Backbone and ligand atoms as CSV (ligand in chain L), in Angstrom:
chain,resi,resn,atom,element,x,y,z
A,1,VAL,N,N,0.774,-1.231,0.057
A,1,VAL,CA,C,-0.007,0.099,0.083
A,1,VAL,C,C,0.888,1.275,0.028
A,2,ALA,N,N,0.734,2.006,-0.859
A,2,ALA,CA,C,1.401,3.226,-0.934
A,2,ALA,C,C,0.790,4.350,0.025
A,3,LEU,N,N,1.735,4.913,0.698
A,3,LEU,CA,C,1.205,5.836,1.670
A,3,LEU,C,C,1.387,7.281,1.045
A,4,ALA,N,N,2.571,7.382,0.631
A,4,ALA,CA,C,2.707,8.872,-0.032
A,4,ALA,C,C,3.999,8.753,-0.886
A,5,ALA,N,N,4.170,9.414,-1.840
A,5,ALA,CA,C,5.247,9.556,-2.810
A,5,ALA,C,C,6.229,10.439,-2.106
A,6,GLU,N,N,7.306,10.597,-2.754
A,6,GLU,CA,C,8.248,11.719,-2.292
A,6,GLU,C,C,7.511,13.088,-2.552
A,7,GLY,N,N,8.181,14.010,-1.776
A,7,GLY,CA,C,7.695,15.226,-1.900
A,7,GLY,C,C,6.430,15.556,-0.902
A,8,PRO,N,N,5.688,16.525,-1.189
A,8,PRO,CA,C,4.557,16.873,-0.248
A,8,PRO,C,C,3.710,15.575,0.003
A,9,CYS,N,N,3.428,15.384,1.289
A,9,CYS,CA,C,2.677,14.140,1.677
A,9,CYS,C,C,1.099,14.419,1.064
A,10,LYS,N,N,0.730,13.192,0.458
A,10,LYS,CA,C,-0.795,13.115,0.229
A,10,LYS,C,C,-1.555,13.158,1.391
A,11,LEU,N,N,-2.545,13.919,1.428
A,11,LEU,CA,C,-3.545,13.806,2.680
A,11,LEU,C,C,-4.437,12.507,2.387
A,12,VAL,N,N,-4.406,11.833,3.428
A,12,VAL,CA,C,-5.356,10.620,3.525
A,12,VAL,C,C,-6.488,10.794,4.693
A,13,GLU,N,N,-7.522,10.731,4.237
A,13,GLU,CA,C,-8.617,10.762,5.283
A,13,GLU,C,C,-9.708,9.772,5.046
A,14,VAL,N,N,-9.719,8.806,5.914
A,14,VAL,CA,C,-10.599,7.571,5.654
A,14,VAL,C,C,-11.401,7.386,6.952
A,15,LYS,N,N,-12.510,7.387,6.935
A,15,LYS,CA,C,-13.372,7.291,8.252
A,15,LYS,C,C,-14.398,5.992,8.004
A,16,LEU,N,N,-14.079,4.995,9.052
A,16,LEU,CA,C,-14.926,3.886,9.026
A,16,LEU,C,C,-15.923,3.882,10.069
A,17,ASN,N,N,-17.145,3.461,9.773
A,17,ASN,CA,C,-18.174,3.377,10.839
A,17,ASN,C,C,-18.546,2.062,10.852
A,18,VAL,N,N,-18.275,1.485,12.126
A,18,VAL,CA,C,-18.498,-0.030,12.245
A,18,VAL,C,C,-19.258,-0.381,13.602
A,19,ASP,N,N,-20.107,-1.400,13.534
A,19,ASP,CA,C,-20.684,-1.784,14.852
A,19,ASP,C,C,-19.755,-2.612,15.633
A,20,ALA,N,N,-19.732,-2.450,16.891
A,20,ALA,CA,C,-18.738,-3.362,17.594
A,20,ALA,C,C,-18.900,-4.769,17.462
A,21,ALA,N,N,-20.183,-5.313,17.237
A,21,ALA,CA,C,-20.528,-6.702,16.945
A,21,ALA,C,C,-19.770,-7.125,15.586
A,22,VAL,N,N,-19.536,-6.366,14.782
A,22,VAL,CA,C,-18.972,-6.781,13.391
A,22,VAL,C,C,-17.485,-7.059,13.693
A,23,ILE,N,N,-16.878,-6.197,14.564
A,23,ILE,CA,C,-15.398,-6.358,14.833
A,23,ILE,C,C,-15.274,-7.656,15.746
A,24,ARG,N,N,-16.211,-7.981,16.523
A,24,ARG,CA,C,-16.216,-8.989,17.435
A,24,ARG,C,C,-16.347,-10.409,16.573
A,25,THR,N,N,-17.412,-10.350,15.682
A,25,THR,CA,C,-17.842,-11.531,15.018
A,25,THR,C,C,-17.087,-11.882,13.794
A,26,GLY,N,N,-16.631,-10.656,13.146
A,26,GLY,CA,C,-15.792,-10.916,12.040
A,26,GLY,C,C,-16.792,-10.962,10.815
A,27,HIS,N,N,-17.992,-10.813,10.901
A,27,HIS,CA,C,-18.890,-10.576,9.868
A,27,HIS,C,C,-20.002,-9.602,9.963
A,28,VAL,N,N,-20.551,-9.238,8.889
A,28,VAL,CA,C,-21.638,-8.208,9.026
A,28,VAL,C,C,-23.068,-8.855,8.838
A,29,GLU,N,N,-23.915,-8.714,9.730
A,29,GLU,CA,C,-25.145,-9.269,9.653
A,29,GLU,C,C,-26.245,-7.990,9.384
A,30,ALA,N,N,-27.437,-8.649,8.943
A,30,ALA,CA,C,-28.455,-7.600,8.515
A,30,ALA,C,C,-28.511,-6.424,9.643
A,31,GLY,N,N,-28.743,-5.269,9.368
A,31,GLY,CA,C,-28.957,-4.253,10.284
A,31,GLY,C,C,-27.752,-3.821,10.856
A,32,GLN,N,N,-26.674,-4.357,10.696
A,32,GLN,CA,C,-25.343,-3.756,11.092
A,32,GLN,C,C,-24.585,-2.992,10.228
A,33,THR,N,N,-23.819,-2.051,10.733
A,33,THR,CA,C,-23.080,-1.081,9.798
A,33,THR,C,C,-21.687,-1.362,9.701
A,34,CYS,N,N,-21.110,-1.485,8.531
A,34,CYS,CA,C,-19.611,-1.629,8.432
A,34,CYS,C,C,-19.274,-0.908,7.065
A,35,GLU,N,N,-19.038,0.384,7.123
A,35,GLU,CA,C,-18.908,1.094,5.918
A,35,GLU,C,C,-17.920,2.219,6.068
A,36,ILE,N,N,-17.329,2.560,4.922
A,36,ILE,CA,C,-16.359,3.701,5.020
A,36,ILE,C,C,-17.230,4.989,4.362
A,37,THR,N,N,-17.031,6.055,4.998
A,37,THR,CA,C,-17.796,7.150,4.752
A,37,THR,C,C,-17.401,7.732,3.312
A,38,GLY,N,N,-18.333,7.995,2.689
A,38,GLY,CA,C,-18.167,8.217,1.236
A,38,GLY,C,C,-17.772,7.087,0.222
A,39,ILE,N,N,-17.566,5.910,0.708
A,39,ILE,CA,C,-17.481,4.909,-0.231
A,39,ILE,C,C,-18.589,3.770,-0.147
A,40,GLY,N,N,-19.011,3.476,1.098
A,40,GLY,CA,C,-19.941,2.454,1.227
A,40,GLY,C,C,-19.497,1.347,2.087
A,41,PRO,N,N,-20.458,0.199,2.095
A,41,PRO,CA,C,-20.185,-1.021,2.853
A,41,PRO,C,C,-18.855,-1.598,2.594
A,42,VAL,N,N,-18.194,-2.130,3.519
A,42,VAL,CA,C,-16.790,-2.934,3.144
A,42,VAL,C,C,-16.994,-4.124,4.085
A,43,PRO,N,N,-16.321,-5.271,3.654
A,43,PRO,CA,C,-16.330,-6.428,4.325
A,43,PRO,C,C,-15.707,-6.315,5.865
A,44,ALA,N,N,-16.120,-6.993,6.839
A,44,ALA,CA,C,-15.693,-7.019,8.150
A,44,ALA,C,C,-14.215,-7.293,8.267
A,45,THR,N,N,-13.739,-8.135,7.486
A,45,THR,CA,C,-12.286,-8.377,7.450
A,45,THR,C,C,-11.579,-6.985,7.073
A,46,THR,N,N,-11.993,-6.220,6.217
A,46,THR,CA,C,-11.428,-4.864,5.864
A,46,THR,C,C,-11.558,-4.004,7.148
A,47,ALA,N,N,-12.681,-4.092,7.814
A,47,ALA,CA,C,-12.726,-3.117,9.057
A,47,ALA,C,C,-11.645,-3.528,9.982
A,48,ARG,N,N,-11.546,-4.811,10.148
A,48,ARG,CA,C,-10.570,-5.387,11.180
A,48,ARG,C,C,-9.193,-4.879,10.707
A,49,ALA,N,N,-8.811,-4.968,9.573
A,49,ALA,CA,C,-7.608,-4.566,9.088
A,49,ALA,C,C,-7.344,-3.058,9.322
A,50,LEU,N,N,-8.391,-2.251,9.069
A,50,LEU,CA,C,-8.307,-0.848,9.186
A,50,LEU,C,C,-7.957,-0.358,10.642
A,51,LEU,N,N,-8.492,-1.246,11.645
A,51,LEU,CA,C,-8.229,-0.862,12.998
A,51,LEU,C,C,-6.814,-0.679,13.413
A,52,ASN,N,N,-5.988,-1.486,12.513
A,52,ASN,CA,C,-4.515,-1.371,12.953
A,52,ASN,C,C,-4.057,-0.285,12.089
A,53,ASP,N,N,-4.561,0.582,11.369
A,53,ASP,CA,C,-3.944,1.384,10.644
A,53,ASP,C,C,-4.079,2.863,11.158
A,54,ALA,N,N,-2.959,3.467,11.399
A,54,ALA,CA,C,-3.004,4.749,12.091
A,54,ALA,C,C,-3.405,5.813,11.114
A,55,LEU,N,N,-3.622,5.474,9.800
A,55,LEU,CA,C,-4.075,6.476,8.790
A,55,LEU,C,C,-5.677,6.586,8.725
A,56,VAL,N,N,-6.126,5.754,9.732
A,56,VAL,CA,C,-7.667,5.637,9.393
A,56,VAL,C,C,-8.341,6.098,10.678
A,57,SER,N,N,-9.278,6.716,10.621
A,57,SER,CA,C,-10.177,6.981,11.763
A,57,SER,C,C,-11.411,6.046,11.807
A,58,VAL,N,N,-11.319,5.382,13.049
A,58,VAL,CA,C,-12.330,4.271,12.970
A,58,VAL,C,C,-13.310,4.669,14.211
A,59,VAL,N,N,-14.580,4.549,13.706
A,59,VAL,CA,C,-15.565,4.765,14.737
A,59,VAL,C,C,-16.341,3.484,15.067
A,60,VAL,N,N,-16.270,3.096,16.379
A,60,VAL,CA,C,-16.899,1.841,16.649
A,60,VAL,C,C,-18.168,2.116,17.446
A,61,LYS,N,N,-19.295,1.508,16.999
A,61,LYS,CA,C,-20.459,1.751,17.820
A,61,LYS,C,C,-21.187,0.495,18.300
A,62,ASP,N,N,-21.327,0.622,19.514
A,62,ASP,CA,C,-22.203,-0.531,20.267
A,62,ASP,C,C,-23.565,-0.014,20.588
A,63,GLY,N,N,-24.634,-0.573,19.856
A,63,GLY,CA,C,-25.889,0.108,19.881
A,63,GLY,C,C,-25.771,1.585,19.541
A,64,GLY,N,N,-26.128,2.484,20.334
A,64,GLY,CA,C,-26.113,3.890,20.039
A,64,GLY,C,C,-24.846,4.585,20.366
A,65,ASP,N,N,-24.043,3.755,21.191
A,65,ASP,CA,C,-22.962,4.446,21.758
A,65,ASP,C,C,-21.736,4.189,21.060
A,66,ILE,N,N,-20.864,5.295,20.889
A,66,ILE,CA,C,-19.661,5.138,20.263
A,66,ILE,C,C,-18.700,4.476,21.419
A,67,THR,N,N,-17.997,3.372,21.058
A,67,THR,CA,C,-17.257,2.792,22.212
A,67,THR,C,C,-15.757,2.863,22.026
A,68,ALA,N,N,-15.309,3.148,20.673
A,68,ALA,CA,C,-13.971,3.270,20.340
A,68,ALA,C,C,-13.719,4.322,19.160
A,69,VAL,N,N,-12.890,5.168,19.311
A,69,VAL,CA,C,-12.392,5.941,18.158
A,69,VAL,C,C,-10.851,5.826,18.164
A,70,THR,N,N,-10.352,5.474,17.072
A,70,THR,CA,C,-8.985,5.558,16.896
A,70,THR,C,C,-8.710,6.762,16.151
A,71,LYS,N,N,-7.630,7.415,16.574
A,71,LYS,CA,C,-7.285,8.824,16.028
A,71,LYS,C,C,-6.733,8.655,14.718
A,72,ALA,N,N,-7.146,9.526,13.780
A,72,ALA,CA,C,-6.676,9.571,12.449
A,72,ALA,C,C,-5.336,10.260,12.504
A,73,THR,N,N,-4.413,9.658,11.845
A,73,THR,CA,C,-3.093,10.363,11.638
A,73,THR,C,C,-2.979,10.515,10.096
A,74,ARG,N,N,-2.820,11.770,9.738
A,74,ARG,CA,C,-2.827,11.834,8.082
A,74,ARG,C,C,-1.658,11.336,7.554
A,75,THR,N,N,-0.564,11.272,8.114
A,75,THR,CA,C,0.738,10.833,7.288
A,75,THR,C,C,1.496,9.994,8.335
A,76,ILE,N,N,2.494,9.366,7.952
A,76,ILE,CA,C,3.462,8.566,8.694
A,76,ILE,C,C,4.254,9.748,9.483
A,77,PRO,N,N,4.312,9.513,10.915
A,77,PRO,CA,C,4.981,10.524,11.627
A,77,PRO,C,C,6.350,10.687,11.154
A,78,ALA,N,N,6.561,12.070,11.279
A,78,ALA,CA,C,7.998,12.656,10.370
A,78,ALA,C,C,9.125,11.845,10.815
A,79,ARG,N,N,9.298,11.513,12.207
A,79,ARG,CA,C,10.413,10.815,12.593
A,79,ARG,C,C,10.461,9.265,12.143
A,80,LEU,N,N,9.437,8.756,11.884
A,80,LEU,CA,C,9.321,7.563,11.299
A,80,LEU,C,C,9.629,7.511,9.934
A,81,ARG,N,N,9.117,8.528,9.140
A,81,ARG,CA,C,9.431,8.604,7.813
A,81,ARG,C,C,10.847,8.952,7.561
A,82,ARG,N,N,11.419,9.620,8.295
A,82,ARG,CA,C,12.952,10.006,8.282
A,82,ARG,C,C,13.687,8.609,8.227
A,83,ALA,N,N,13.294,7.881,9.391
A,83,ALA,CA,C,14.063,6.712,9.708
A,83,ALA,C,C,13.984,5.711,8.397
A,84,VAL,N,N,12.745,5.736,7.928
A,84,VAL,CA,C,12.531,4.708,6.695
A,84,VAL,C,C,13.423,5.245,5.604
A,85,GLU,N,N,13.376,6.597,5.435
A,85,GLU,CA,C,14.088,7.140,4.233
A,85,GLU,C,C,15.678,6.864,4.430
A,86,ALA,N,N,16.057,6.964,5.618
A,86,ALA,CA,C,17.547,6.881,5.885
A,86,ALA,C,C,17.941,5.304,5.623
A,87,ARG,N,N,17.132,4.443,5.963
A,87,ARG,CA,C,17.421,3.029,5.794
A,87,ARG,C,C,17.328,2.610,4.296
A,88,TYR,N,N,16.463,3.338,3.669
A,88,TYR,CA,C,16.356,2.911,2.223
A,88,TYR,C,C,16.563,4.223,1.234
A,89,PRO,N,N,17.875,4.489,1.152
A,89,PRO,CA,C,18.081,5.464,0.270
A,89,PRO,C,C,17.935,5.126,-1.225
A,90,THR,N,N,17.937,3.833,-1.436
A,90,THR,CA,C,17.419,3.431,-2.665
A,90,THR,C,C,16.366,2.384,-2.559
A,91,CYS,N,N,15.786,1.887,-3.798
A,91,CYS,CA,C,14.870,0.944,-3.779
A,91,CYS,C,C,15.162,-0.274,-2.886
A,92,GLY,N,N,14.148,-0.706,-2.132
A,92,GLY,CA,C,14.397,-1.877,-1.198
A,92,GLY,C,C,14.670,-3.165,-2.071
A,93,ARG,N,N,14.233,-3.359,-3.132
A,93,ARG,CA,C,14.634,-4.356,-3.934
A,93,ARG,C,C,16.104,-4.550,-4.106
A,94,ARG,N,N,16.905,-5.593,-3.767
A,94,ARG,CA,C,18.395,-5.518,-3.677
A,94,ARG,C,C,18.999,-5.253,-5.082
A,95,SER,N,N,18.282,-5.911,-6.105
A,95,SER,CA,C,18.860,-5.791,-7.390
A,95,SER,C,C,18.471,-4.645,-8.105
A,96,CYS,N,N,17.879,-3.679,-7.488
A,96,CYS,CA,C,17.408,-2.254,-8.088
A,96,CYS,C,C,18.032,-1.247,-7.444
A,97,ALA,N,N,18.630,-0.367,-8.199
A,97,ALA,CA,C,19.345,0.811,-7.608
A,97,ALA,C,C,18.664,2.152,-7.661
A,98,ASN,N,N,17.297,2.024,-8.105
A,98,ASN,CA,C,16.716,3.193,-8.482
A,98,ASN,C,C,16.449,4.142,-7.119
A,99,ASP,N,N,16.806,5.317,-7.197
A,99,ASP,CA,C,16.716,6.217,-6.009
A,99,ASP,C,C,15.727,7.388,-6.299
A,100,GLN,N,N,14.944,7.257,-7.347
A,100,GLN,CA,C,14.090,8.271,-7.726
A,100,GLN,C,C,12.571,7.907,-7.422
A,101,PHE,N,N,11.904,8.732,-6.856
A,101,PHE,CA,C,10.371,8.743,-6.820
A,101,PHE,C,C,10.015,7.438,-5.908
A,102,LEU,N,N,10.957,7.326,-4.717
A,102,LEU,CA,C,10.852,6.109,-3.963
A,102,LEU,C,C,9.282,6.302,-3.173
A,103,GLN,N,N,8.676,5.194,-2.928
A,103,GLN,CA,C,7.442,5.362,-2.159
A,103,GLN,C,C,7.511,4.365,-0.949
A,104,ILE,N,N,7.084,4.840,0.227
A,104,ILE,CA,C,7.035,4.012,1.338
A,104,ILE,C,C,5.971,2.992,1.225
A,105,ASP,N,N,6.364,1.825,1.506
A,105,ASP,CA,C,5.327,0.703,1.319
A,105,ASP,C,C,5.258,-0.207,2.538
A,106,HIS,N,N,4.216,-0.711,2.911
A,106,HIS,CA,C,4.027,-1.653,4.058
A,106,HIS,C,C,4.549,-2.979,3.536
A,107,VAL,N,N,5.585,-3.762,4.175
A,107,VAL,CA,C,5.955,-4.794,3.853
A,107,VAL,C,C,4.979,-5.946,3.915
A,108,ILE,N,N,4.322,-6.014,5.098
A,108,ILE,CA,C,3.101,-6.783,5.133
A,108,ILE,C,C,1.916,-5.650,5.190
A,109,PRO,N,N,0.969,-5.981,4.157
A,109,PRO,CA,C,-0.021,-4.839,3.772
A,109,PRO,C,C,-0.812,-4.750,4.986
A,110,LEU,N,N,-1.437,-3.356,4.961
A,110,LEU,CA,C,-2.431,-3.260,6.009
A,110,LEU,C,C,-3.537,-4.086,6.056
A,111,GLU,N,N,-4.076,-4.488,4.792
A,111,GLU,CA,C,-5.139,-5.596,4.663
A,111,GLU,C,C,-4.714,-6.918,5.246
A,112,ALA,N,N,-3.449,-7.130,5.664
A,112,ALA,CA,C,-3.075,-8.290,6.287
A,112,ALA,C,C,-2.543,-8.134,7.805
A,113,HIS,N,N,-3.136,-6.873,8.210
A,113,HIS,CA,C,-2.803,-6.533,9.553
A,113,HIS,C,C,-1.386,-5.999,9.829
A,114,GLY,N,N,-0.596,-5.780,8.569
A,114,GLY,CA,C,0.552,-5.047,8.827
A,114,GLY,C,C,0.436,-3.606,9.574
A,115,ARG,N,N,1.427,-3.368,10.213
A,115,ARG,CA,C,1.373,-2.067,10.962
A,115,ARG,C,C,2.275,-1.016,10.432
A,116,THR,N,N,1.784,0.258,10.674
A,116,THR,CA,C,2.604,1.438,10.229
A,116,THR,C,C,3.812,1.521,11.344
A,117,GLU,N,N,4.849,0.829,11.280
A,117,GLU,CA,C,5.838,0.824,12.185
A,117,GLU,C,C,7.181,0.697,11.471
A,118,PHE,N,N,8.220,0.977,12.087
A,118,PHE,CA,C,9.509,0.928,11.199
A,118,PHE,C,C,9.887,-0.576,10.749
A,119,ASP,N,N,9.602,-1.536,11.522
A,119,ASP,CA,C,9.939,-2.835,11.099
A,119,ASP,C,C,9.036,-3.349,9.895
A,120,ASN,N,N,7.972,-2.585,9.620
A,120,ASN,CA,C,7.238,-3.098,8.384
A,120,ASN,C,C,7.067,-2.042,7.498
A,121,LEU,N,N,8.091,-1.152,7.301
A,121,LEU,CA,C,8.061,-0.151,6.328
A,121,LEU,C,C,9.487,-0.180,5.503
A,122,TRP,N,N,9.396,-0.020,4.245
A,122,TRP,CA,C,10.608,0.178,3.429
A,122,TRP,C,C,10.142,0.975,2.236
A,123,ARG,N,N,11.184,1.303,1.298
A,123,ARG,CA,C,10.822,2.065,0.160
A,123,ARG,C,C,11.013,1.253,-0.997
A,124,LEU,N,N,10.184,1.393,-1.997
A,124,LEU,CA,C,10.304,0.834,-3.413
A,124,LEU,C,C,10.149,2.064,-4.380
A,125,CYS,N,N,10.803,1.542,-5.477
A,125,CYS,CA,C,10.589,2.631,-6.645
A,125,CYS,C,C,9.202,2.155,-7.215
A,126,PRO,N,N,8.781,3.081,-8.096
A,126,PRO,CA,C,7.485,2.897,-8.668
A,126,PRO,C,C,7.312,1.504,-9.419
A,127,HIS,N,N,8.387,1.000,-10.136
A,127,HIS,CA,C,8.439,-0.136,-10.838
A,127,HIS,C,C,8.179,-1.246,-10.064
A,128,CYS,N,N,9.146,-1.130,-9.013
A,128,CYS,CA,C,9.217,-2.367,-8.014
A,128,CYS,C,C,7.729,-2.337,-7.252
A,129,HIS,N,N,7.405,-1.309,-6.934
A,129,HIS,CA,C,6.083,-1.297,-6.191
A,129,HIS,C,C,5.076,-1.830,-7.043
A,130,HIS,N,N,5.017,-1.597,-8.316
A,130,HIS,CA,C,4.067,-2.248,-9.251
A,130,HIS,C,C,4.124,-3.709,-9.320
A,131,LEU,N,N,5.417,-4.210,-9.229
A,131,LEU,CA,C,5.642,-5.742,-9.284
A,131,LEU,C,C,4.946,-6.237,-8.131
A,132,LYS,N,N,5.141,-5.645,-6.800
A,132,LYS,CA,C,4.663,-6.224,-5.585
A,132,LYS,C,C,3.172,-6.124,-5.646
A,133,THR,N,N,2.644,-5.107,-6.050
A,133,THR,CA,C,1.220,-4.763,-5.968
A,133,THR,C,C,0.404,-5.510,-7.045
A,134,HIS,N,N,0.824,-5.593,-8.141
A,134,HIS,CA,C,0.075,-6.071,-9.329
A,134,HIS,C,C,0.562,-7.343,-10.013
A,135,ARG,N,N,1.937,-7.799,-9.760
A,135,ARG,CA,C,2.563,-8.882,-10.358
A,135,ARG,C,C,2.993,-9.991,-9.460
A,136,GLY,N,N,2.334,-9.853,-8.352
A,136,GLY,CA,C,2.596,-11.119,-7.364
A,136,GLY,C,C,3.994,-11.213,-6.814
A,137,TRP,N,N,4.793,-10.273,-7.001
A,137,TRP,CA,C,6.173,-10.355,-6.301
A,137,TRP,C,C,5.980,-10.315,-4.753
A,138,ARG,N,N,6.950,-11.058,-4.155
A,138,ARG,CA,C,6.747,-11.138,-2.700
A,138,ARG,C,C,7.971,-10.565,-1.917
A,139,VAL,N,N,7.715,-10.310,-0.747
A,139,VAL,CA,C,8.797,-9.883,0.031
A,139,VAL,C,C,9.376,-10.979,0.867
A,140,ALA,N,N,10.769,-11.037,0.819
A,140,ALA,CA,C,11.524,-12.140,1.408
A,140,ALA,C,C,12.459,-11.437,2.516
A,141,GLY,N,N,12.893,-12.273,3.354
A,141,GLY,CA,C,13.908,-11.859,4.218
A,141,GLY,C,C,13.419,-11.547,5.702
A,142,THR,N,N,14.162,-10.668,6.329
A,142,THR,CA,C,13.822,-10.139,7.709
A,142,THR,C,C,13.754,-8.651,7.621
A,143,PRO,N,N,13.223,-8.159,8.807
A,143,PRO,CA,C,13.048,-6.731,8.991
A,143,PRO,C,C,14.406,-6.071,8.767
A,144,HIS,N,N,14.357,-4.937,7.892
A,144,HIS,CA,C,15.475,-4.152,7.558
A,144,HIS,C,C,16.653,-4.943,6.647
A,145,ASP,N,N,16.137,-6.183,6.259
A,145,ASP,CA,C,17.021,-6.885,5.268
A,145,ASP,C,C,16.059,-7.555,4.255
A,146,TRP,N,N,14.961,-6.863,3.780
A,146,TRP,CA,C,14.170,-7.387,3.000
A,146,TRP,C,C,14.658,-7.458,1.511
A,147,ASP,N,N,13.952,-8.263,0.743
A,147,ASP,CA,C,14.234,-8.182,-0.756
A,147,ASP,C,C,12.720,-8.481,-1.394
A,148,LEU,N,N,12.720,-8.077,-2.633
A,148,LEU,CA,C,11.612,-8.456,-3.251
A,148,LEU,C,C,11.906,-9.518,-4.360
A,149,VAL,N,N,11.191,-10.553,-4.349
A,149,VAL,CA,C,11.414,-11.684,-5.156
A,149,VAL,C,C,10.334,-12.248,-6.203
A,150,PRO,N,N,10.357,-12.769,-7.183
A,150,PRO,CA,C,9.431,-13.029,-8.226
A,150,PRO,C,C,8.541,-13.910,-7.659
A,151,PRO,N,N,7.328,-14.098,-8.021
A,151,PRO,CA,C,6.168,-15.105,-7.543
A,151,PRO,C,C,6.551,-16.621,-7.710
A,152,ASP,N,N,7.589,-16.969,-8.766
A,152,ASP,CA,C,7.939,-18.270,-8.968
A,152,ASP,C,C,9.148,-18.621,-8.221
A,153,ASN,N,N,9.672,-17.745,-7.316
A,153,ASN,CA,C,10.872,-18.141,-6.428
A,153,ASN,C,C,10.423,-18.908,-5.389
A,154,PRO,N,N,10.704,-20.283,-5.409
A,154,PRO,CA,C,10.187,-21.197,-4.562
A,154,PRO,C,C,10.608,-21.123,-3.203
A,155,LYS,N,N,11.742,-20.459,-2.762
A,155,LYS,CA,C,12.111,-20.299,-1.514
A,155,LYS,C,C,11.978,-19.032,-0.892
A,156,GLY,N,N,11.558,-18.084,-1.677
A,156,GLY,CA,C,11.517,-16.834,-1.189
A,156,GLY,C,C,12.854,-16.058,-0.826
A,157,GLY,N,N,13.833,-16.621,-1.557
A,157,GLY,CA,C,15.082,-16.103,-1.300
A,157,GLY,C,C,15.519,-14.866,-2.228
A,158,ARG,N,N,16.680,-14.799,-2.588
A,158,ARG,CA,C,17.149,-13.598,-3.437
A,158,ARG,C,C,16.589,-13.731,-4.703
A,159,ALA,N,N,16.338,-12.648,-5.394
A,159,ALA,CA,C,15.919,-12.604,-6.612
A,159,ALA,C,C,16.960,-12.859,-7.583
A,160,PRO,N,N,16.900,-13.479,-8.708
A,160,PRO,CA,C,18.157,-13.535,-9.541
A,160,PRO,C,C,18.446,-12.174,-10.067
A,161,PRO,N,N,19.825,-11.987,-10.344
A,161,PRO,CA,C,20.334,-10.910,-10.917
A,161,PRO,C,C,19.601,-10.306,-12.318
L,1,ZN,ZN,ZN,12.964,-0.892,-7.619
């Protein structure tokens, strides 16, 4: 998931309205609310994933009462952003030396409960980001020693040069 490209931060504002029961049970039943303002209903799995996303403002309602609100943060905190930028002066894919237009990316996607924290962030160039998002390339390795490997790489090891 791209948070923002280089340069001025894109503003992100997502507001999720969800019944507490949906979060508890993991599915939406008739009469229950699980929707993103301005977009519409979303699956309960999406709601659960968004709970972990600091970029999203989540309003959880139990009956008529709001039981939880997570604070929306519009961007990655500046200190975290600087740390990620310093760690990845070039694209995170080892065989790629691109240092232009790098995008901060979640190693484990938000949809899979990845968190917006240093161990789960790196930078990819637009091309490699596309490979990961649309071509099935996977992240291999360990935090701060990641690599991006093709989908047919059996061991998830290094990508061929
Ligand atoms: Zn790259």
